[in-house]
N, C-alpha and C positions, 0 to 999 in steps of 0.2 A: 264589361266585371267578370262577369264568370269566365270569359272566354281569358280574357291573362291570366287566372289563373287559374284554368286548366293551362294551356302550351307552357305554362311553370314546369308542373307537371310533368308534363311530356319531355319537358328540358333535360330535368331534372332525374326522367328516368332510362332516357336517349346516353346523358353522363360517365352514369351509375354503369349504367351494358358497356357502353367505350373502358369502362377505364375496367371494371374486370375483361373484359377479351385483353389490355393492355396488357394487367396484369400476368392473365395465360402465354400469351404470348412471350413476353421476358422470362416465363418460369415460377415467378413470385406465388402464382396461385392470391393465398390470404395472405393479405399486408399482416394482418397482426402475428402468422404463424412466422414469415417471414423477419418480422422482426424480434418478433420474440420468446421464439424458439416455441409457443404457446397456443395452443387449440385454442379459437377464438368460441364464443358462445354461439354461432351459428356454423359454427365444426359440422360439418353432412348436411347445411344444406343443400345442395347439388346437388347430391347423392342422392338425397332423401328423392326430389321432383325426375333424379333419372327413373325412376325405384319407378314411382306414379309414372307415366306418362308413358312404361309397360308396363303397365296395371299392374303392379305388386307392392298393394297396398301396402301390407307389412312391411317389405322395405326400408320405405319409404315411413314407418315410426318407428323404424330403428335405429337410419340415420340422423333423422333429427326429429322426434317425434311429434315439431310443432312446426311442422317448413307447411301448413296450409293457413299463418300469420302473418307474410307478410301479403299477400292476396287481401286479407281480411284491415290493413290496414293500410292499404292503395283505393278503397272501395269509404276506407267511412274517412280520405284523406280527402275525398271527389266531392265528397256533402257530405261536409266541416259546417259549411255556414247552414245547415239546415240543421242539425243538434246542438244543445247546449255548448258549452264549454266543459261544464263538471262533466255532462258526457265524453267528451271529446279527452278527458285529462285522463278518465277510471278505467275508457281503455286501450290509454297507450299505458296507463303503473298498469295494468294487473298482467297484459302482456311483457310491457320486465320485469315485472316483478314471477312475475311462468319460468319467459325465458332464465332469467336469473336460477333458481330455485331447479330449473333443469341441469345448467351447465354444472352447477356446486356437485347435483348429486356426479353428476358423468367425473366431475373429476378426482372424488373421493370412489368410483367402483373399478378398480381397479384389472376390472375382467370389460370393461367395456373397454372399447376398439379406434372408435370413430376419433375419441379427445387425445394428443398427441400432449406429454409436457417433453418436453427434451432441447433444456436449456440453452448448450451450446450447441447448438445447432443453430443458431437463433441468432441474427446483423447484427443484433448489440451486444452481446458476448464476443463472438468473434470480438466485431471492434473495439472493447478492450482486452481483449487481451493479449492483440492486437500494437496494444499502447495508441489506441486513439488515430489525431491528423498525425 
């Protein structure tokens, strides 16, 4: 049973990586930004990890201060059966609240160059401007 769950997590991870590579290849990048023209809450995460690989910790925190959270969540899901449901949910909620708080702060900060709001560049806006179907 445990191996089945680990295999499911591995398959899910591979699917995410393949989707990420596909989006990069076709020029979409972030699907949320592509559709709406607004950067998503995870914007800067890839740049943060790139900085970390180059040992630029300050740069990593600049691009996304929660860049380490996906690793924590990965291990949290691996030990999900060994911790209480309440603890698991608490950690998830705290992470989501942090993500939303930082996202709102970054949107409201006019000096932030990571988050962009340009609705006119979003696919939905362009689609509607051209009369839809």
